[in-house]
Structure formats: C-alpha cells, structure tokens
C-alpha positions as CSV (number, residue, x, y, z in Angstrom):
1,X,-20.2,-4.1,15.8
2,X,-20.6,-7.4,17.2
3,X,-21.7,-9.5,14.2
4,X,-19.3,-7.7,12.3
5,X,-16.7,-8.9,14.7
6,X,-18.0,-12.3,15.3
7,X,-18.0,-12.4,11.3
8,X,-14.4,-11.6,11.3
9,X,-13.5,-14.1,13.8
10,X,-15.1,-16.8,12.1
11,X,-13.0,-15.9,8.8
12,X,-16.1,-14.6,6.9
13,X,-14.2,-11.4,5.8
14,X,-16.4,-10.2,3.3
15,X,-19.7,-10.9,4.9
16,X,-18.3,-8.8,8.1
17,X,-17.8,-5.6,5.6
18,X,-21.4,-6.1,4.0
19,X,-22.7,-5.9,7.6
20,X,-20.6,-2.6,8.1
21,X,-22.0,-1.6,4.6
22,X,-25.5,-2.0,6.1
23,X,-24.5,-0.3,9.1
24,X,-23.3,3.0,7.6
25,X,-26.1,2.9,5.1
26,X,-28.6,3.2,8.6
27,X,-27.0,5.4,10.8
28,X,-26.1,8.9,10.5
29,X,-23.3,11.1,12.3
30,X,-22.4,10.7,15.2
31,X,-23.8,7.3,15.4
32,X,-22.1,6.0,12.3
33,X,-18.4,7.2,13.8
34,X,-17.6,4.2,15.6
35,X,-19.0,2.4,12.3
36,X,-16.4,3.9,9.8
37,X,-13.8,3.6,12.5
38,X,-13.8,0.0,12.9
39,X,-14.9,-0.9,8.9
40,X,-11.8,1.1,7.8
41,X,-9.7,-0.4,10.4
42,X,-10.5,-3.5,9.6
43,X,-10.6,-3.2,5.9
44,X,-7.4,-1.9,6.0
45,X,-6.3,-4.5,8.2
46,X,-7.3,-7.4,6.4
47,X,-6.1,-6.1,2.6
48,X,-3.5,-3.8,3.8
49,X,-2.6,-2.3,0.1
50,X,-4.1,-4.8,-2.2
51,X,-7.2,-2.8,-2.6
52,X,-6.1,0.6,-2.7
53,X,-9.0,1.8,-5.0
54,X,-11.5,0.1,-2.9
55,X,-10.4,2.0,0.3
56,X,-10.3,5.2,-1.2
57,X,-13.9,4.9,-2.3
58,X,-14.3,3.8,1.4
59,X,-12.6,6.6,2.7
60,X,-14.6,9.3,0.2
61,X,-17.6,8.2,1.0
62,X,-17.1,8.5,4.7
63,X,-15.7,12.0,4.5
64,X,-18.7,12.7,2.2
65,X,-21.2,12.3,5.3
66,X,-18.9,13.0,7.6
67,X,-19.6,16.5,9.5
68,X,-16.9,19.0,10.2
69,X,-16.2,18.5,13.8
70,X,-15.6,14.3,13.2
71,X,-13.9,14.4,10.0
72,X,-10.0,15.2,11.2
73,X,-9.7,11.9,12.6
74,X,-10.6,10.0,8.8
75,X,-8.4,12.7,7.1
76,X,-5.8,11.3,9.3
77,X,-6.4,7.6,8.6
78,X,-6.5,8.5,5.1
79,X,-3.2,10.3,4.8
80,X,-1.8,7.6,6.9
81,X,-3.0,5.2,4.6
82,X,-2.1,7.1,1.6
83,X,1.7,7.2,2.6
84,X,1.7,3.8,3.5
85,X,0.3,2.2,0.6
86,X,-0.7,4.7,-1.9
87,X,0.8,7.9,-3.5
88,X,2.6,11.0,-1.9
89,X,1.2,13.6,-4.1
90,X,-2.5,11.9,-3.0
91,X,-1.6,11.9,0.7
92,X,-0.6,15.5,0.2
93,X,-4.3,15.8,-1.3
94,X,-5.5,14.5,1.6
95,X,-4.0,16.5,4.2
96,X,-4.7,19.7,2.0
97,X,-8.3,18.9,2.1
98,X,-8.5,18.5,5.6
99,X,-7.3,22.0,6.0
100,X,-10.3,23.2,4.0
101,X,-12.8,21.1,5.8
102,X,-11.9,21.0,9.5
103,X,-13.4,23.5,11.9
104,X,-11.6,26.7,12.5
105,X,-10.5,25.8,15.8
106,X,-8.6,22.7,14.5
107,X,-7.2,24.9,11.1
108,X,-3.8,25.7,12.9
109,X,-2.9,22.0,13.5
110,X,-4.1,21.0,9.9
111,X,-1.9,23.4,8.2
112,X,1.2,22.9,10.5
113,X,0.8,18.9,9.7
114,X,0.2,19.7,6.0
115,X,3.2,21.8,6.1
116,X,5.5,19.4,7.9
117,X,4.3,16.5,5.5
118,X,5.2,18.7,2.1
119,X,8.6,19.4,3.8
120,X,9.2,15.8,4.1
121,X,8.2,15.0,0.7
122,X,8.5,18.0,-1.3
123,X,11.1,20.2,0.2
124,X,11.3,23.3,1.8
125,X,10.5,25.6,-1.5
126,X,7.5,23.6,-2.0
127,X,5.7,25.1,1.3
128,X,5.5,28.7,0.0
129,X,2.1,28.1,-1.5
130,X,0.9,26.1,1.9
131,X,2.1,28.8,4.1
132,X,0.3,31.6,1.5
133,X,-3.0,29.3,2.2
134,X,-2.7,29.2,5.8
135,X,-2.0,33.0,6.1
136,X,-5.2,33.8,3.8
137,X,-7.2,31.0,5.8
138,X,-7.1,31.1,9.3
139,X,-9.1,33.5,10.8
140,X,-7.3,33.5,14.4
141,X,-4.8,36.1,14.6
142,X,-2.5,34.5,16.8
143,X,-3.0,31.4,14.7
144,X,-2.0,33.4,11.7
145,X,1.0,35.3,13.3
146,X,2.5,32.1,14.0
147,X,2.3,30.8,10.6
148,X,3.6,34.1,9.3
149,X,6.6,33.9,11.8
150,X,7.5,30.2,10.7
151,X,6.9,31.4,6.7
152,X,9.1,34.1,7.8
153,X,11.8,31.6,9.4
154,X,11.4,29.5,6.7
155,X,12.3,32.1,4.0
156,X,15.2,33.2,5.8
157,X,16.6,30.0,6.0
158,X,17.2,29.4,2.4
C-alpha cells in the first residue's frame, strides 16, 4: 500500500495500479480487502468515467474472490459507480446480485436498498418483483414480515 501510494504521489499511476494488481494476486481475503478497496478507490478517482469497462472488470474480479461476509462494501461501491458513470440498469443488477450474495443477516438491508433504488429509477410498480423475491428469499420471519407490510403498503398506495 505504501509503495502504491508513493507511485501515485509521483504521478506514476499505471505503475501504481500494476503494483495493486500484483498485491491482489498474492493475497487472499481478508488480507486483500484493503488492497482491493484502495485499488478501486484510486482507480475510480483517477479515471472517473473514462474507463468504465476496466472498472467493471476490476469489480467483477474483486467480487468473484470476495467472501460473502466482506462483499457488501464492494457491491455498494460498484452500484455507486454504475449510478454515477454507468447505466441505471447495471446498477440495479449490481444491487440484485448483492441481495443474493450477502449473508442472511444483511439480506433485509440489501433488499431495502434494492427496493429504494428500483423505486427511484423505475417507479413504484417495478418494485413488485423485488418485493416478491425478497419475501421468498428472506429466512428471518421478522424481516419477512416487515417486507410483507411494506409490500402491502405499496400495493394499497397504488
């Protein structure tokens, strides 16, 4: 990390990213979490929306190797990136994938975020499928009950 930061400070950006690449290849999670986080943040900061496909590839590689316990942070970063520089449909796909991969303890919160983003970008009626998927997926009875109540409120408001 120090070497990557040094290279970045000296404006050797691609060399810095190459050093990050070597680091994430050498280390596995949970040790690679800090490397991936810094790598993605620095890459997005440097290139913003100009290298969208490369950022998508980086997120894909990160999320493939990331265990479920650590992945929510990277899904949120990926979704935020897609909202800012990419496509709305892709960002909703990222949030949907997050709902499927995160641990059961985080699924309720993930579905709430996915529902909120779907409402924001596609409208209230588009959330029906998301609510139904959440109800079928959630294993916690209390969380399922809350989602059912939200779903019924949404349906009655139409």
